[in-house]
C-alpha positions as CSV (number, residue, x, y, z in Angstrom):
1,X,75.9,-50.9,322.1
2,X,76.3,-47.6,320.7
3,X,73.9,-48.0,318.0
4,X,71.4,-49.3,320.5
5,X,71.9,-46.4,322.7
6,X,71.5,-43.9,319.8
7,X,68.4,-45.7,318.8
8,X,67.0,-45.6,322.4
9,X,67.9,-41.9,322.6
10,X,66.1,-41.2,319.4
11,X,62.9,-43.0,320.6
12,X,62.9,-41.2,323.8
13,X,63.3,-37.8,322.1
14,X,60.4,-38.8,319.6
15,X,58.1,-40.0,322.5
16,X,59.0,-37.1,324.8
17,X,59.6,-34.1,322.7
18,X,61.5,-31.4,324.7
19,X,62.6,-29.2,326.1
20,X,61.8,-30.6,329.5
21,X,62.6,-28.0,332.4
22,X,62.0,-28.8,335.7
23,X,58.7,-26.9,335.9
24,X,57.2,-28.8,333.0
25,X,58.4,-32.0,334.3
26,X,56.5,-31.6,337.7
27,X,53.5,-30.5,335.7
28,X,53.5,-33.4,333.3
29,X,53.8,-35.8,336.3
30,X,51.1,-34.3,338.3
31,X,48.8,-34.1,335.4
32,X,49.5,-37.8,334.5
33,X,48.8,-38.9,338.2
34,X,45.6,-37.0,338.2
35,X,44.3,-38.3,334.9
36,X,45.4,-41.8,336.2
37,X,43.6,-41.4,339.6
38,X,40.4,-40.0,337.8
39,X,40.3,-43.1,335.5
40,X,41.0,-45.4,338.3
41,X,38.1,-44.0,340.3
42,X,35.7,-44.2,337.3
43,X,36.6,-47.8,336.6
44,X,36.2,-48.6,340.4
45,X,32.6,-47.7,340.3
46,X,31.9,-50.8,337.9
47,X,34.8,-53.1,338.1
48,X,37.2,-52.4,340.9
49,X,39.6,-55.0,339.9
50,X,40.4,-53.2,336.6
51,X,40.8,-49.7,338.5
52,X,44.6,-49.8,339.0
53,X,45.5,-51.1,335.5
54,X,43.4,-48.6,333.7
55,X,44.8,-45.9,335.9
56,X,48.3,-46.8,335.1
57,X,47.5,-47.2,331.5
58,X,45.8,-43.7,331.3
59,X,48.9,-42.2,333.1
60,X,51.3,-43.6,330.5
61,X,49.1,-42.5,327.6
62,X,49.0,-38.9,329.1
63,X,52.9,-38.7,329.1
64,X,53.0,-40.1,325.4
65,X,50.2,-37.9,324.0
66,X,52.7,-35.3,322.7
67,X,55.0,-37.7,320.9
68,X,52.5,-40.3,319.5
69,X,49.2,-38.4,319.4
70,X,47.7,-40.7,316.8
71,X,48.6,-43.8,318.7
72,X,47.4,-42.5,322.0
73,X,44.0,-41.6,320.5
74,X,43.4,-44.9,319.0
75,X,44.3,-46.7,322.2
76,X,42.3,-44.4,324.3
77,X,39.2,-44.9,322.0
78,X,39.6,-48.6,322.4
79,X,39.9,-48.4,326.2
80,X,36.9,-45.9,326.5
81,X,34.7,-48.1,324.4
82,X,35.3,-51.0,327.2
83,X,35.1,-48.7,330.1
84,X,34.2,-45.1,330.7
85,X,37.1,-44.5,333.1
86,X,39.4,-43.3,330.5
87,X,37.0,-40.8,329.0
88,X,38.8,-37.7,330.3
89,X,41.9,-39.2,328.7
90,X,40.1,-39.6,325.5
91,X,39.0,-36.0,325.4
92,X,42.6,-34.7,326.0
93,X,43.8,-37.3,323.1
94,X,41.5,-35.8,320.8
95,X,42.6,-32.3,321.6
96,X,46.4,-33.2,321.2
97,X,45.6,-35.1,318.0
98,X,43.8,-32.4,316.5
99,X,46.6,-29.8,317.4
100,X,49.6,-31.9,316.6
101,X,48.9,-34.1,313.7
102,X,49.6,-31.9,310.6
103,X,48.5,-34.2,307.6
104,X,44.8,-34.3,307.2
105,X,44.8,-37.8,305.9
106,X,46.7,-39.2,308.8
107,X,44.3,-37.1,311.2
108,X,41.2,-38.3,309.6
109,X,42.5,-42.0,309.7
110,X,43.5,-41.9,313.2
111,X,40.2,-40.7,314.2
112,X,38.2,-43.3,312.1
113,X,40.2,-45.9,313.5
114,X,39.7,-44.8,317.1
115,X,35.8,-44.5,316.6
116,X,35.8,-47.9,315.1
117,X,37.5,-49.5,318.1
118,X,35.5,-47.2,320.4
119,X,32.3,-48.7,318.9
120,X,33.5,-52.3,318.5
121,X,34.6,-52.7,322.1
122,X,31.4,-51.1,323.3
123,X,29.4,-53.6,321.3
124,X,31.5,-56.5,322.5
125,X,30.9,-55.4,326.2
126,X,27.2,-54.5,325.9
127,X,25.8,-56.0,322.8
128,X,24.2,-58.8,324.5
129,X,22.1,-56.4,326.7
130,X,21.5,-53.3,324.4
131,X,20.7,-53.3,320.7
132,X,23.9,-52.8,318.4
133,X,22.1,-50.2,316.5
134,X,21.6,-48.1,319.6
135,X,25.3,-48.7,320.7
136,X,26.5,-47.4,317.2
137,X,24.3,-44.3,317.5
138,X,25.2,-43.4,321.0
139,X,28.9,-44.1,320.4
140,X,28.8,-42.0,317.5
141,X,27.1,-39.0,319.2
142,X,29.6,-39.4,322.1
143,X,32.8,-39.7,319.8
144,X,31.7,-36.3,318.1
145,X,30.9,-34.4,321.3
146,X,33.8,-35.8,323.4
147,X,36.6,-36.3,320.8
148,X,36.0,-34.6,317.5
149,X,34.9,-31.1,319.1
150,X,37.9,-30.9,321.3
151,X,40.1,-31.9,318.2
152,X,38.6,-29.1,316.2
153,X,39.2,-26.5,318.8
154,X,42.7,-27.8,319.5
155,X,43.4,-27.6,315.9
156,X,42.1,-24.1,315.5
157,X,44.3,-23.0,318.4
158,X,47.3,-24.5,316.8
159,X,46.9,-23.1,313.4
160,X,46.0,-19.6,315.1
161,X,49.1,-19.8,317.0
162,X,51.1,-20.9,313.8
163,X,49.5,-18.0,311.9
164,X,50.5,-15.5,314.6
165,X,53.8,-16.7,314.5
166,X,54.1,-16.6,310.8
167,X,52.8,-12.9,311.0
168,X,55.3,-12.1,313.7
169,X,58.0,-13.5,311.6
170,X,56.7,-11.6,308.6
171,X,56.6,-8.5,310.3
172,X,60.2,-8.9,311.5
173,X,61.2,-9.6,307.9
174,X,59.4,-6.5,306.7
175,X,61.1,-4.4,309.2
176,X,64.6,-5.9,308.4
177,X,63.8,-5.4,304.7
178,X,62.8,-1.7,305.4
179,X,65.9,-0.9,307.2
180,X,67.7,-2.6,304.3
181,X,65.9,-0.4,301.7
182,X,66.4,2.9,303.7
183,X,70.1,1.8,303.9
184,X,70.3,1.2,300.2
185,X,68.5,4.5,299.5
186,X,71.1,6.4,301.6
187,X,73.9,4.6,299.7
188,X,72.4,5.4,296.4
189,X,72.2,9.0,297.5
190,X,75.8,9.0,298.5
191,X,76.6,7.5,295.2
192,X,74.6,10.2,293.3
193,X,76.3,13.0,295.2
194,X,79.9,11.4,294.7
195,X,78.9,11.2,290.9
196,X,77.9,14.8,290.6
197,X,81.0,16.0,292.6
198,X,83.1,14.0,290.3
199,X,81.5,15.1,287.1
200,X,81.2,18.8,287.9
201,X,83.8,20.0,290.5
202,X,86.4,17.7,289.0
203,X,85.8,19.2,285.5
204,X,86.2,22.5,286.8
205,X,89.2,21.9,288.9
206,X,90.6,20.3,285.9
207,X,90.0,23.4,283.8
208,X,91.6,25.4,286.6
209,X,94.8,23.4,286.6
210,X,95.1,23.5,282.8
211,X,94.5,27.5,282.8
212,X,97.2,27.6,285.6
213,X,99.4,25.3,283.7
214,X,99.3,27.5,280.6
215,X,100.1,30.6,282.5
216,X,103.3,29.0,284.0
217,X,104.7,28.6,280.7
218,X,103.7,32.2,279.5
219,X,107.0,34.2,279.0
220,X,105.3,37.5,279.4
221,X,104.9,36.7,283.1
222,X,107.4,37.8,285.6
223,X,109.0,35.3,288.0
224,X,106.9,36.4,291.1
225,X,103.6,36.1,288.7
226,X,104.8,32.5,287.7
227,X,105.4,31.4,291.3
228,X,102.0,32.8,292.1
229,X,100.4,30.8,289.3
230,X,102.5,27.7,290.4
231,X,101.1,27.9,293.9
232,X,97.5,28.3,292.3
233,X,98.0,25.3,290.2
234,X,99.5,23.1,293.1
235,X,96.4,24.3,295.1
236,X,94.0,23.1,292.3
237,X,95.9,19.8,292.3
238,X,95.6,19.5,296.0
239,X,92.0,20.3,295.8
240,X,91.5,17.5,293.1
241,X,93.3,15.1,295.2
242,X,91.1,15.9,298.2
243,X,88.1,15.9,296.1
244,X,89.0,12.3,294.8
245,X,89.5,11.2,298.5
246,X,86.0,12.5,299.4
247,X,84.6,10.8,296.3
248,X,86.1,7.7,297.3
249,X,84.6,7.7,300.6
250,X,81.1,8.5,299.3
251,X,81.6,6.0,296.4
252,X,82.8,3.0,298.2
253,X,82.8,0.2,295.9
254,X,81.9,-2.3,298.7
255,X,78.6,-0.6,299.5
256,X,77.7,1.9,296.8
257,X,74.9,1.2,294.3
258,X,74.5,2.4,290.7
259,X,72.1,5.4,290.4
260,X,68.8,4.5,289.2
261,X,67.1,5.4,286.0
262,X,64.0,6.8,288.0
263,X,66.4,9.1,290.0
264,X,68.2,10.4,286.9
265,X,65.1,10.9,285.1
266,X,63.3,12.9,287.8
267,X,66.4,15.0,288.4
268,X,66.7,18.1,286.1
269,X,69.1,17.6,283.3
270,X,72.2,19.7,283.8
271,X,73.3,20.8,280.3
272,X,72.3,17.9,278.1
273,X,73.5,17.7,274.5
274,X,72.8,21.4,274.2
275,X,75.4,22.1,277.0
276,X,78.2,20.2,275.2
277,X,78.9,23.3,273.2
278,X,79.6,25.1,276.5
279,X,81.9,22.4,277.6
280,X,83.8,22.7,274.4
281,X,84.0,26.5,274.8
282,X,85.2,26.3,278.4
283,X,88.1,23.9,277.2
284,X,89.0,26.2,274.4
285,X,89.0,29.3,276.7
286,X,91.7,27.1,278.7
287,X,94.0,27.1,275.7
288,X,93.2,23.7,274.5
289,X,92.4,23.1,270.9
290,X,89.1,21.3,270.8
291,X,87.0,20.3,267.5
292,X,83.3,20.0,267.8
293,X,81.2,18.6,265.1
294,X,77.7,16.9,264.6
295,X,76.6,14.4,261.8
296,X,73.1,13.4,261.0
297,X,69.6,14.7,261.5
298,X,69.1,15.7,265.2
299,X,66.7,13.5,267.1
300,X,64.8,14.0,270.3
301,X,66.4,12.2,273.3
302,X,65.0,10.9,276.4
303,X,66.0,12.9,279.5
304,X,68.5,10.3,281.0
305,X,70.0,9.8,277.5
306,X,70.6,13.6,277.0
307,X,72.1,13.7,280.6
308,X,74.3,10.8,279.9
309,X,75.7,12.2,276.7
310,X,76.5,15.4,278.4
311,X,78.3,13.6,281.4
312,X,80.3,11.4,278.9
313,X,81.6,14.4,277.1
314,X,82.5,16.2,280.4
315,X,84.4,13.3,281.7
316,X,86.2,12.6,278.6
317,X,87.3,16.3,278.4
318,X,88.5,16.0,282.1
319,X,90.4,13.0,281.4
320,X,92.1,14.5,278.4
321,X,92.9,17.7,280.3
322,X,94.6,15.6,283.1
323,X,96.4,12.8,281.0
324,X,97.1,14.7,277.8
325,X,97.4,18.4,278.6
326,X,97.9,20.6,275.6
327,X,96.9,17.8,273.1
328,X,94.1,18.7,270.7
329,X,90.8,17.1,271.4
330,X,88.0,16.1,269.0
331,X,84.3,15.9,270.1
332,X,81.9,14.3,267.7
333,X,78.1,13.5,267.9
334,X,76.7,11.3,265.3
335,X,72.9,10.7,265.1
336,X,72.5,7.0,263.8
337,X,69.1,5.6,262.8
338,X,68.8,3.9,266.1
339,X,71.3,5.5,268.6
340,X,73.3,8.5,269.4
341,X,77.2,7.9,269.0
342,X,79.3,10.2,271.3
343,X,83.0,10.0,270.5
344,X,85.8,12.0,272.2
345,X,89.5,11.4,271.0
346,X,92.9,13.0,271.7
347,X,96.4,12.1,270.6
348,X,99.4,11.6,272.7
349,X,100.3,14.8,274.9
350,X,103.2,16.9,273.4
351,X,106.3,17.2,275.5
352,X,106.3,19.8,278.1
353,X,109.1,21.9,279.3
354,X,109.8,24.2,282.4
355,X,107.7,24.2,285.5
356,X,104.7,22.6,284.1
357,X,106.6,19.4,283.2
358,X,107.3,18.7,286.8
359,X,104.1,20.1,288.2
360,X,103.1,16.9,290.2
361,X,101.5,13.7,289.3
362,X,98.2,13.3,287.8
363,X,95.3,12.7,290.4
364,X,92.8,9.9,289.3
365,X,90.2,8.3,291.6
366,X,89.5,5.4,289.0
367,X,85.9,6.1,289.2
368,X,85.2,8.3,286.1
369,X,85.0,5.4,283.4
370,X,83.2,3.0,285.8
371,X,80.5,5.5,286.4
372,X,80.2,6.4,282.6
373,X,79.8,2.5,281.8
374,X,77.0,2.4,284.5
375,X,75.3,5.5,283.2
376,X,75.2,3.8,279.6
377,X,74.2,0.4,280.9
378,X,71.2,1.9,282.6
379,X,70.0,3.6,279.5
380,X,70.5,0.6,277.5
381,X,73.8,1.7,275.8
382,X,77.5,0.9,276.1
383,X,80.8,2.7,276.5
384,X,84.2,1.9,275.0
385,X,87.4,3.3,276.1
386,X,90.9,2.5,275.1
387,X,94.2,3.7,273.4
388,X,94.4,4.4,269.6
389,X,97.3,3.2,267.3
390,X,98.7,6.6,267.4
391,X,99.2,6.2,271.2
392,X,96.3,8.6,271.8
393,X,93.1,7.8,273.5
394,X,89.5,7.4,272.4
395,X,86.2,7.2,274.2
396,X,83.0,6.2,272.3
397,X,79.5,5.8,273.7
398,X,76.5,4.4,271.9
399,X,73.2,5.5,273.5
400,X,69.6,4.6,272.3
401,X,67.3,7.5,271.7
402,X,64.4,6.2,273.9
403,X,66.6,5.0,276.8
404,X,66.5,1.5,278.5
405,X,63.1,-0.4,278.7
406,X,64.9,-3.5,280.2
407,X,63.8,-5.5,283.1
408,X,66.8,-4.2,285.1
409,X,65.9,-0.6,284.8
410,X,62.2,-1.3,285.5
411,X,63.3,-3.1,288.5
412,X,65.4,-0.3,289.7
413,X,62.5,2.2,289.2
414,X,60.2,-0.1,290.9
415,X,62.6,-0.3,293.9
416,X,62.7,3.3,294.0
417,X,59.0,3.5,294.1
418,X,58.9,0.9,296.9
419,X,61.3,3.1,299.0
420,X,58.8,6.2,298.2
421,X,55.5,4.5,298.8
422,X,56.4,2.3,301.8
423,X,56.5,-1.3,302.7
424,X,55.9,-3.7,299.9
425,X,52.8,-6.0,299.9
426,X,53.5,-9.1,301.9
427,X,53.9,-12.3,299.9
428,X,51.0,-14.7,300.4
429,X,48.9,-12.2,302.5
430,X,45.6,-10.9,300.8
431,X,45.9,-13.6,298.2
432,X,42.5,-15.2,299.1
433,X,44.0,-17.8,301.5
434,X,41.5,-18.7,304.0
435,X,41.9,-18.3,307.7
436,X,42.1,-21.7,309.8
437,X,39.1,-20.4,311.7
438,X,36.8,-21.0,308.7
439,X,37.8,-24.6,308.4
440,X,37.4,-25.2,312.1
441,X,33.9,-23.4,312.2
442,X,32.8,-25.5,309.2
443,X,33.9,-28.6,311.2
444,X,32.1,-27.6,314.3
445,X,29.0,-26.8,312.2
446,X,29.2,-30.3,310.7
447,X,29.6,-31.9,314.1
448,X,26.8,-30.0,315.5
449,X,24.5,-30.8,312.8
450,X,25.4,-34.4,313.1
451,X,24.9,-34.5,316.9
452,X,21.5,-32.8,316.3
453,X,20.7,-35.5,313.8
454,X,21.5,-38.1,316.1
455,X,19.6,-36.4,319.0
456,X,16.6,-36.5,316.8
457,X,17.1,-40.1,315.9
458,X,17.6,-41.0,319.4
459,X,14.3,-39.4,320.5
460,X,12.4,-41.1,317.7
461,X,14.1,-44.4,318.6
462,X,13.3,-43.9,322.2
463,X,9.7,-43.2,321.6
464,X,9.5,-46.1,319.1
465,X,11.2,-48.5,321.5
466,X,9.2,-47.5,324.4
467,X,6.0,-48.3,322.6
468,X,7.3,-51.7,321.5
469,X,8.2,-52.6,325.1
470,X,4.7,-51.4,326.5
471,X,1.5,-53.5,326.2
472,X,-2.1,-52.6,327.1
473,X,-3.9,-54.2,330.1
474,X,-6.8,-55.5,327.9
475,X,-4.3,-57.4,325.7
476,X,-2.7,-58.9,328.9
477,X,-6.2,-60.1,330.1
478,X,-7.1,-61.5,326.9
479,X,-4.1,-63.9,326.6
480,X,-4.5,-67.1,328.5
481,X,-2.2,-69.7,329.8
482,X,-1.8,-72.9,327.5
483,X,-2.1,-70.7,324.3
484,X,0.4,-71.7,321.5
485,X,3.6,-69.5,321.6
486,X,3.0,-68.4,318.0
487,X,-0.3,-67.0,318.8
488,X,0.7,-65.3,322.0
489,X,3.6,-63.6,320.1
490,X,1.2,-62.5,317.5
491,X,-0.8,-60.4,320.3
492,X,2.4,-59.2,322.1
493,X,4.3,-56.2,320.9
494,X,7.6,-56.3,319.2
495,X,9.4,-55.8,322.6
496,X,12.7,-53.9,323.4
497,X,15.4,-55.2,325.5
498,X,16.8,-51.6,326.4
499,X,13.7,-51.0,328.3
500,X,13.0,-54.4,329.8
501,X,16.1,-56.2,330.4
502,X,16.6,-54.6,333.7
503,X,13.3,-56.7,334.9
504,X,15.1,-60.0,334.4
505,X,15.3,-61.7,337.7
506,X,12.5,-59.8,339.4
507,X,9.0,-61.0,340.2
508,X,8.0,-64.4,341.1
509,X,10.1,-67.6,340.2
510,X,10.3,-68.5,336.6
511,X,9.0,-72.0,335.7
512,X,12.0,-74.3,335.3
513,X,12.8,-74.9,331.6
514,X,10.9,-71.9,330.3
515,X,12.1,-68.7,328.6
516,X,10.3,-65.5,329.3
517,X,9.5,-62.1,327.9
518,X,8.8,-58.8,329.9
519,X,6.7,-55.8,329.0
520,X,5.6,-52.6,330.7
521,X,2.0,-52.9,331.3
522,X,0.2,-49.4,330.4
523,X,-3.2,-48.3,332.0
524,X,-2.7,-49.5,335.6
525,X,-3.3,-46.6,338.2
526,X,-1.7,-46.5,341.6
527,X,2.1,-47.0,340.7
528,X,4.5,-44.7,342.3
529,X,7.1,-42.7,340.2
530,X,9.8,-45.0,341.2
531,X,8.0,-48.2,340.3
532,X,7.0,-50.0,337.1
533,X,4.1,-52.3,336.5
534,X,5.6,-55.4,334.5
535,X,3.9,-58.1,332.6
536,X,5.8,-61.4,332.1
537,X,5.1,-64.3,329.8
538,X,6.9,-67.6,330.1
539,X,6.9,-70.1,327.3
540,X,7.8,-73.9,327.3
541,X,7.4,-76.6,324.7
542,X,5.7,-74.3,322.4
543,X,3.1,-72.9,324.8
544,X,2.5,-70.3,327.3
545,X,3.0,-71.8,330.7
546,X,2.9,-68.7,332.9
547,X,1.6,-65.2,332.8
548,X,2.4,-62.8,335.6
549,X,2.0,-59.1,336.5
550,X,3.9,-57.4,339.2
551,X,5.2,-54.1,340.4
552,X,9.1,-53.8,340.1
553,X,11.2,-50.9,341.6
554,X,12.5,-48.7,338.7
């Protein structure tokens, strides 16, 4: 029972797609009742006995048109071919099918099947009274006008609505992406500020701490002077600690992004390789023994590589001053055939005495080496840092001369240009995709041309048919009773039941056992606008047994 209930619920949801608020329920009920009444009234004109069944069937089809548009279209076509009562329902079914059937193959198949049933039922109903060719032509014209044209308009409206929804969604997505890009640009700028503060201010504070530490152990100073120097050193250590906290806020690992190559390349290089000598001189002035050497033939460097080399040496000297104060430092630049090698080494720090030994813990934010590795990666290089066998420390970087040309750097540069230039181009927009209006307009044009052709064909057929159904008065007078039927038929026009079948049962009584043919008689004056001059020929046993002319009400 549960499975049956689930299946029934699924079938109801498919046949009556929701949601169904009270207003929509009332509206659908009123519309179904109206369509049923209209179909019943139209059917009552011809066959009153089928008015109620046709009205109920049309009302049910109206309710199901959303869930089963193809089925409703086929059934409405079959019913309309038999009676014109469901014609309004057929128009609405064409609209619903064009708007709701997505797959083109299924849409075409449902329309072809509906037209075939529309034509077949019409032929079965009126084929004995009207020429089947005429029925086919008229049914095609009616189907194109009353079904295909509403379907094309409905499909255009549906595709236009879908396109507008897609554009709104795309616009919302672009707004969200723009907000994300702005947010990322802010984070990137925060990261750059944090990196510059860490590299420059941190280095200078480390030098102040080293200078003050050296003065603290100077025996030529008085106790008051040493106390003042100690306060200075503690202030420098506190400033470094506060600087690390600020950098930690600006350089949050959960949100910060690596600085882009484009940003580094655009910024003026501070120092570069030429500024490394000044860094070494500053460290020497602080009392630290620093050896500086270069090897190989100097090569021109890209701006980002030049700046990265300077920052690597600056960070290495800062770390040596903090973690190994008083230890000698060796800075070496080697110009290899394909890359610049930057190497900074220092042995273990010597044992310290006095006030300097207990001068507080070393302040470290843990961002220095991470920033250096990121800088080297962005230019296509690498950084290695670690302890040496002599318990010292070695930092080495390999930087290519031309910088990085990798996809990652290009992507970062492109992303920065995106931020500067505005929103990115929308995917799928402007790629030559045709508007749905073009296809619908082409369909309307094809339908219009087909209807025009059918109209021309109908006019020609009407003129030709009226000629086949009309005979001249001299011909009528020339034919005599008793003439053999083949001879009479040779004199008579071809005839057309579409114009003359309504005369059957009119005029004088038909001779018993005979079969007759009717024609419009031309050339007789005095016939009113609502009257026709009719000629009738009746045949029996292969001969003409009766010839009549009379006036019949049109």
